[in-house]
N, C-alpha and C positions, 0 to 999 in steps of 0.2 A: 372469535380468535384473535389472539395479540401477533399483529405484524410484526416481523424482525427480518431486517435484510439477512438472507439466507436461512431463514428460519424453516421450521416444517412441523407438520403436526395432523391433525385428523380434522373433519369436519362432518358432523353427524345429519345426515339427510334420511329422514324418514327411518330411523335407525339403522342405517348404512354408514357405515365408516370410509370416509375417503381420504386417501393421503393427499399432502398438498406441500407445498413449498413456496416460498414468497422471497422477492428479490428487489434490492431497490427501497424508494421512497412510497410510504404510506398510503394507503387512499386519502386521507385527509391532508397529504402534503402535494401531493402530485396525481395524475391521470394513471389509470391502471389499464395494463395489457394483460388480458384474461386468455390462456393459451389453453386452446383444447386439442388433444391429441387424436393420431390417426388409428384407425381400426387394431392395430396390434401396438399402440404406444402406450406410454404412461409418462409420469413425472420424470423418472431416471433417463428413458429414452430420447428426451430433449438434450441431455448432455448441457454443453455450457451456452447454449443458445439463449436460453432466459436471462442468465447474468450480462451476456454482451449485448440483448436488448435493453436493460435495465441502464447498463452504462453509456450506449449510443444515443437512447430517445430522453434517458431523463424522466421516464415513466416507472412507475412501479410494475412488477411483473407477478402475475400470480399462475402457477400450474398446478393441475389437479388429475388424479388418476380417477377415470370412471368406476364404476362396481365392476369387478370381473378383473382387473388391468393393475399391474403393478402391487403395489401392497395394500391396495384396498380392499375391503370386503367383497366376497363372492359376489355373482349376480345369478340370478334365478336363470336356469337354461333350460330348454332353448329360446334364444333370445326371440321376443316378436320380430315379425318384420318390420314393423314402425319403430323401430328401438330408438333410431335417430331423433325422431318427432318425441316420442317419450320423452328422451335425455334434454332436450330443448325447453318443453313445456312444463317438466316434472322438477326436474334435476337441476340445470341451469339456474333458474331463477332463484333457488334455495341456497346454492352455492354464491352468487353474487352478493345475496343480504348478509349471508355469513360471514363474509371476509370485508365487509362494509363498503361496498363497491361503490363510487360516488358517481364517476365518469370515465369515460375510457374506451377501450376496443376492444373487441373481441378476435383475439388471432387464431384461427383453426387449419390444420391439414387434414386432408382427406375428410374421413367421417367426422371429423372434428370442424373443418370448414361447413360440412352440410350443416350439422347441430347448429352453428352459430348462425346460419342464413336463416334456417327455420326459425331459431328463436327471435331473430331482426325483424322476419316478415311476419310472425305471427301475434307477437308480445309488443304493446307499446310500450318501452323502456326508454325514457328521454335520458338516460344516463349513459346509453350506447352511442357514441359519439359518431363511431366508423367500425368497417369490418375488413380484416385482413386475410383473405381466404387463398389458402396454398392447397392447390391440387383438388379444388372441390368436384364433387359430383352430385348432379340432381337428378339422374335417372342411370338407367344399365346400358352399357354396351357389351357386345360380344367379345371385344379384345380383352376388355378389364375382367370380365368372367373367366375367359380363358387364363388370365394371368392369376386370378384366385384359384383356379383349380391346379394349376402348375405350383402354386406356393402349398397347398393342399399334399401334393405328392413331396414337396420338398419337406413337409412338418414329418410325412409318416415314414421316409426312407432316408431322409439326408439329414443335415445337421441343424434345422432351423428350430427344432425342438430344444437342443442344446442352447442355442442363442437365445432363444426368448426365456430360458431360465434363469438367464443373470439379469433379467429384468422383472419377471411376473413370479408370484408366489405359486401360481398353479398354470403352467405355459400352456396344458393341453384343454383347459376348460376357456382360458382368454382364446387362443387359436379358434378352438371349434366353436365358441359362441358367437364367432366374428365370422367365420368360411361358411358354417353351416346354414346362416341367416342368408349369404349373398348367394349360395349356391342352391337354395331351395328353388325350385321350379317356378315358385308362385313368385318370388322376388324379381322375375326378370320384367315383370309390369312394373315395377315400382318406379315412382316418377314424384318427385317433391319440389318441381321446376316453379310450381304456382307460387311458391312463398318469395320467389324473386319479384313478383309482381308488386308486392306489397313493400319493399324495399324503400327508406326515405332518407338512409343516409349515405354517404360516401364509402367505395369499397375500393380496396386495391385486390386486384387478383392475379397471384403468380402461378405460372405452370410450367413445368418443363416440357420442351416440345417432344422429348422420347418419353413421355410418361407411358408407362405400363399398364397403368389401371385406368386411365381415361383420355379420351382425346381432346382436341382442341375445341370440340363440338360443345363440350360444357360449358367452356370460357363464353363460346359467342353465345349461348343461351342466356348466360348471365348479361352479358352486354346488351344483347336485343331485349332482353324484359325488363332490364331496371329502368324505373323512372329516374334513379338518383344516378349520380357521376359513378361511373365504374373507370379505374385504371387499370390497365394490363400491364403486365410484365413476363414476357415468354422467353424462356430461357433454353438457348442451344446447349448441346452437351450434358443435358439435365434430365433425369428419369421423373420419379414420383415424389422424390424428396426434396425440392430445392434448397432447402436449409443444409442439406449435407452435402450434395452434388454441387452448389453454387451459394456456398455461404457468402461469401462478399459482396455478390450483387443483389442476392435477397436481403440481407442487412440494409445494403444502400437504399434498394426500393423502399423498405419498411420504414426506414429513418426519415426518408424524405416525406412519406404519407403521413407520418404523425405530426411530423414539425408544419407540415402545410395544415393539419387539422388544428394545431396548437394556434397557428398565426390566425386562424378564420375564428375561433374561440376567442382569443384576446382582443380582436376586433369587433366581436357581437356585443352591443350593449346589454347591459341587464336589464331585464323586465321589472316595472315598479312591482 
């Protein structure tokens, strides 16, 4: 792909077209933040956050929509219950290579945060210098499953379908692909926290205190299991989307984290 500030296009991964958009400096000029969206997200649903991140951090920013989301090609349904692990192992590395990723940070929200953790904990990729995890989940919790069931009701009887249609080419497939996996009885035993044990890079975790999909037990799991440094930002008056409910505080935490990573980068001598 040709990187362009505000540019967009498609990345082909094993015959599947994924939409992307880029902001700020290209990977050969500055580090890159790669944004991984939530279970019902896509490029467009990040709205102006990527542009703000590029301006505030000086990093380039890349966002893409996974298969079945936004304007990307459809995904095969039903999704396998390990779909986040598959995304981390098979798709994300090809996206990073396709965009010319050299070094930077994975920034994930919800499902995207889980995918970022699985990738960093299972693939040795020295290009990844840090993780920013917003509302990550590593195991299922009953309140979260109840919130997903409520979302299904809102999709079937309320206006959620209409709202999602503003962003996704097939909102029904997008929603059912996500909700059917999470509400599958076999998914109750889903747990990928082992990936945390293998993290060797700094992590910033951001979570709303009122997150309806996950409790602070998810953050505790990360802090207690990671051998690498973990910084936490717990936000009051904030639910599942810190970048929407507490934009300024979220941006400030991300900027401070990325600036610290860059200071460490500049202070580390190059190996001969």
